C-alpha positions, 0 to 999 in steps of 0.5 A: 483468471490471473491472480498475480498482484502485479499483473492485476495491478497493471491492469488496473493502472491501464484500465483507471490511471489515464495518460494525462498531466492533470495532477488532480486526476493522478492524485485522485485516481492513484489513492484509490489505486493505493487504498485497493492495496491496503484493502488487500494487505488488511483482507490477507491479514484478517480471520473474517475479511467480510467484515470489513465491508460493513466497517466502512473504513476510511483511507486513514483508518486502513492506513492506521490498521495496516501499521497496527497489523504489520507493527510498523512505526510510521514516523520512523519510515519514509513510505509510511509517511508518504502514504500520510501525505498522499492522504492528506494530498488527496482531501485537500483536492477532494474538499476544495474547488481549487488546490493552491500550489499543486505543482510544489505539493506534486514536486514535495511528493514525488521528491524531486529537488525543487530546481530540477523539478522547476526544469522538467516539462509538465508531461515529465512531472506527470509521468514522475507523479504516476510512477510514484503512485504506482510505486507505492503500489508495488511496495504494497504488494510486495509487503503483503507477499512478505508478510504473507510468506512470514506467516506461512513460515511461521505457521509451518515451524509451529506445526514442525515443533508440535510434531517435535513435541509429540514425538518426544511425548510418545518417546517418553510415555513408551520408556 
């Protein structure tokens, strides 16, 4: 079984994210893929991740927990703001029959200049939206990997420091 997170994401995208021009479907499916990456990050940071299932956390709660765990300031970072925007957009779509001006919301989320966006075909807009959503997932995967590497390095340095201290103690007790 392949455990590479990028390969897993690719398989999830192939299976769950249709090639469509339906912005609503793309945003709802993309939101689920992003949420899966938040779950992965939180799970990797927890001592007892099984307890998270019982908590039944919402996307926003997972977002806040992730920010708290990684000690980021979401107000200062476009990436975290984009996650908030995605959640707001998803909530609008999930709780209303019709969302006014979804095209403008998609344009703002993608970050395309409005005049350029107006010239794009519907297919090109959908591709840009899909790529933006997948890009968020990829960023979260890299973020998890960086944190995990930092954590592993930190533990390694702590073990080395402990060994040095133990060696120093032994050498001072022998003299």
